[in-house]
C-alpha positions as a printed Julia matrix, in Angstrom:
306×3 Matrix{Float64}:
  44.91  129.02   79.98
  46.66  129.37   76.55
  48.21  126.61   74.56
  51.73  127.68   75.6
  50.97  127.51   79.36
  49.34  124.28   78.98
  52.21  122.73   77.06
  54.76  124.22   79.65
  52.5   122.51   82.43
  52.57  119.27   80.64
  56.41  119.48   80.03
  56.96  120.24   83.72
  54.77  117.44   84.78
  56.67  115.03   82.49
  59.92  116.14   83.71
  58.84  115.61   87.32
  57.48  112.14   86.65
  60.69  111.19   84.82
  62.74  112.48   87.86
  60.47  110.6    90.23
  61.0   107.4    88.24
  64.6   107.81   88.39
  64.57  108.19   92.24
  62.3   105.08   92.63
  64.62  103.0    90.51
  67.62  104.35   92.48
  65.78  103.39   95.76
  65.19   99.71   94.32
  68.74   99.33   92.84
  70.43  100.47   96.15
  67.99   98.64   98.55
  70.87   96.47   99.7
  73.66   99.12   99.41
  75.36   99.81  102.77
  74.54  103.27  104.08
  71.89  104.01  101.39
  68.82  105.66  102.7
  65.38  106.0   100.8
  64.92  108.98   98.84
  61.63  110.74   97.79
  61.07  113.67   95.22
  59.86  116.88   96.69
  57.61  118.83   94.48
  56.2   122.3    94.5
  54.48  124.71   92.25
  56.56  126.62   89.66
  57.55  130.03   91.16
  57.65  131.75   87.81
  54.21  131.01   86.32
  52.23  129.83   89.38
  51.3   126.81   87.18
  52.95  123.57   86.53
  55.27  121.39   88.65
  58.82  122.17   90.08
  61.35  119.84   91.68
  62.28  121.31   94.79
  64.77  118.68   95.75
  65.39  115.05   96.74
  64.56  114.08  100.39
  66.69  111.47  102.19
  64.69  109.52  104.68
  66.28  108.11  107.75
  64.96  107.02  111.07
  67.56  107.96  113.76
  65.96  105.58  116.43
  66.08  102.61  114.18
  69.69  103.53  113.06
  70.83  103.79  116.65
  69.32  100.44  117.62
  70.87   98.86  114.63
  74.3   100.18  115.53
  73.96   99.02  119.2
  73.24   95.56  117.69
  76.0    95.58  115.35
  78.43   96.7   118.11
  77.16   93.8   120.34
  77.65   91.41  117.48
  81.08   92.56  116.81
  81.85   92.18  120.47
  80.61   88.72  121.04
  81.72   87.41  117.71
  85.42   88.49  118.7
  85.11   86.55  122.05
  83.34   83.6   120.41
  86.21   83.25  117.95
  88.56   83.27  120.88
  86.83   80.58  122.75
  86.27   78.5   119.61
  89.93   78.51  118.7
  91.04   77.71  122.32
  88.66   74.81  122.29
  90.48   73.41  119.37
  93.76   73.44  121.52
  92.15   71.83  124.45
  90.03   69.25  122.63
  86.46   68.08  123.16
  85.67   65.36  125.7
  85.11   62.7   122.91
  88.57   63.55  121.31
  91.12   60.95  122.56
  94.0    63.58  122.39
  92.06   66.16  124.35
  93.47   67.39  127.6
  90.64   65.93  129.78
  91.29   62.42  128.11
  94.91   62.8   128.64
  94.44   63.62  132.16
  92.14   60.77  132.68
  94.54   58.31  131.15
  97.49   59.65  133.39
  95.35   59.19  136.46
  94.24   55.75  135.23
  97.91   54.69  134.68
  98.95   55.82  138.2
  96.05   53.78  139.8
  97.13   50.81  137.58
 100.73   51.16  138.47
  99.93   51.53  142.13
  98.36   48.2   142.17
 101.55   46.57  141.07
 104.45   48.86  141.68
 107.17   46.43  140.53
 105.71   46.17  136.97
 108.07   47.92  134.41
 105.35   47.88  131.85
 102.95   49.68  134.09
 105.51   52.31  135.07
 106.46   52.77  131.4
 102.74   53.43  130.69
 102.72   56.14  133.49
 105.71   57.85  131.93
 104.0    57.74  128.42
 100.72   59.0   129.73
 102.56   61.89  131.8
 104.45   62.69  128.6
 101.33   62.82  126.64
  99.56   65.02  129.0
 102.53   67.43  129.23
 102.61   67.84  125.45
  98.98   68.61  125.5
  99.18   71.24  127.98
 102.22   72.88  126.42
 100.4    72.91  123.11
  97.37   74.51  124.75
  99.65   77.01  126.57
 101.43   77.87  123.23
  98.18   78.21  121.36
  96.87   80.52  124.03
  99.9    82.48  123.89
  99.32   82.92  120.03
  95.8    83.98  120.68
  96.86   86.78  123.01
  99.55   87.9   120.48
  96.94   87.87  117.84
  94.72   90.08  119.89
  97.43   92.57  120.54
  98.15   92.75  116.66
  94.39   93.05  115.83
  94.35   96.04  118.37
  97.07   97.7   116.47
  95.27   97.2   113.03
  91.88   98.29  114.46
  93.32  101.46  116.02
  95.03  102.47  112.74
  91.53  101.83  110.92
  89.67  103.93  113.67
  92.0   106.85  113.15
  91.73  106.85  109.36
  87.88  106.41  109.61
  87.53  109.14  112.03
  89.66  111.41  109.91
  87.54  110.52  106.91
  84.35  111.54  108.6
  85.96  114.81  109.71
  86.64  115.39  106.04
  83.17  114.62  104.94
  81.79  117.03  107.81
  83.83  119.75  106.07
  82.76  118.84  102.55
  78.99  118.35  103.08
  78.21  121.89  103.95
  80.26  123.34  100.99
  78.53  121.11   98.53
  75.18  121.93   99.81
  75.95  125.84   99.68
  77.1   125.42   96.02
  73.77  123.67   95.09
  74.97  120.12   94.85
  73.35  117.03   95.96
  74.7   115.91   99.37
  72.78  112.66   99.82
  75.41  110.29   98.38
  77.93  111.97  100.83
  75.42  111.4   103.65
  75.32  107.75  102.66
  79.1   107.51  102.68
  79.41  109.14  106.02
  76.77  106.73  107.45
  78.85  103.76  106.33
  82.02  105.35  107.93
  80.15  105.84  111.25
  78.87  102.24  111.0
  82.58  101.21  110.82
  83.54  103.3   113.81
  80.53  101.94  115.76
  81.81   98.24  115.19
  85.03   99.09  116.91
  83.59  101.51  119.37
  79.9   101.98  120.06
  79.09  105.57  119.19
  76.41  108.14  120.03
  75.91  110.44  116.93
  74.81  113.98  117.75
  73.67  116.25  114.82
  75.16  119.64  114.27
  74.5   122.54  112.17
  75.1   122.6   108.4
  74.55  118.71  108.25
  77.58  117.97  110.35
  77.86  115.45  113.12
  79.8   114.82  116.31
  80.63  111.32  117.87
  80.9   110.22  121.38
  81.54  106.78  122.78
  79.17  105.26  125.44
  82.05  105.7   128.05
  82.18  109.56  127.3
  85.15  109.92  124.96
  84.81  112.62  122.35
  85.76  110.93  119.23
  84.73  113.65  116.86
  83.8   117.22  117.7
  84.88  119.43  114.82
  88.3   117.71  114.86
  88.67  113.89  114.98
  90.5   112.36  118.0
  93.71  110.5   117.53
  94.14  107.09  119.15
  97.74  105.57  119.85
  98.76  102.01  120.68
 102.02  100.09  120.38
 101.82   96.6   119.05
 104.11   94.29  121.2
 104.17   91.25  118.71
 104.92   88.01  120.54
 103.51   88.08  124.0
 104.59   85.99  127.0
 102.42   84.96  129.73
 104.03   87.19  132.45
 103.52   90.41  130.26
 100.84   92.89  131.27
  99.78   96.39  131.03
 100.37   96.67  134.87
 104.03   95.82  134.49
 104.3    98.03  131.48
 105.39   95.29  129.09
 102.18   95.72  127.1
 100.8    98.9   125.64
  97.57  100.55  126.75
  95.27  102.69  124.48
  95.64  106.39  124.4
  93.53  109.03  122.93
  95.24  112.48  122.07
  98.03  111.44  124.41
  95.74  110.46  127.46
  95.25  107.04  128.75
  91.86  105.31  127.98
  90.43  103.08  130.41
  89.55   99.74  128.54
  88.2    97.62  131.34
  86.04   97.77  134.55
  82.96   99.62  135.5
  84.64  102.92  134.46
  85.85  101.69  131.07
  85.59  104.41  128.51
  85.06  102.0   125.5
  82.33   99.49  126.09
  81.38   96.87  123.73
  82.37   96.72  120.16
  85.42   94.69  118.61
  88.15   96.91  120.12
  87.08   96.28  123.71
  86.67   92.62  122.86
  90.21   92.46  121.78
  91.46   94.09  124.95
  89.27   91.64  127.04
  90.72   88.78  125.4
  94.44   89.99  125.75
  94.16   91.34  129.28
  91.44   89.22  131.11
  90.22   86.2   129.27
  93.65   84.76  128.01
  95.42   85.35  131.41
  92.47   83.62  133.23
  92.63   80.57  131.03
  96.44   80.52  131.35
  96.0    80.34  135.13
  93.53   77.63  134.77
  96.05   75.55  132.54
  98.73   76.12  135.08
  96.43   74.89  137.89
  95.76   71.7   135.84
  99.48   71.24  135.35
 100.49   71.96  138.96
  97.61   69.59  140.38
  98.58   66.76  137.91
């Protein structure tokens, strides 16, 4: 080996070491960056001289099983968080048992006043107490009913915002699917674009749990757990009409509330045959179409029995 070859070998080694240090520092700096996957340097022997080191490329490492498990957990968290927020807010309208202004205490006070008045029907003071207790109970029931109506309206508006976000995100993934093969074919580094696409898929997954299917040329297709084709070459387009202020009698069944459509076709959002299962979007439909009406029925029952 002559001196020139030795120097070239040393220079290629130093270059590879410098590139490797850059990759390691990038891994450390982006450890908490959403969508970022660990990189490693792929080295090979120089094709020209047969000696020295050549950088073949940077490999992006991702475990599809772990990613799928994380996405399933993220979708469940988004679903249950939305329902938990509904119950927490409604609890504030109804009140806790230790709250003197809660519906349960108002109801107990009204029943107590009736018993007291029944023992002395000619007492004006006791009859006035019945009227006051009844008025307080009615006011509490009305506040809870109005708060519930507002929660249902909020769910409807949230669905509209989530559908708009879903459409835009699916479109962005479609665009990246087209850009990534072109960048790879031109010799560019696609890893940052793969990170970006993963973040976008995670955003879709929190709304609608997705199954990711790899395609050729580093592209992907997306399917919902219920069988909807969210992205297969071209992104699906969802449509939903926000109602605004919802009244208790308004439902999808009587056509006073909007359902969800994909590419002009109705999407089932509830029941065993639901096409979107889990995730934040399904939770909002459950709040608007099931949980809130059920709670309203319970409030009506309390009011009727009182």
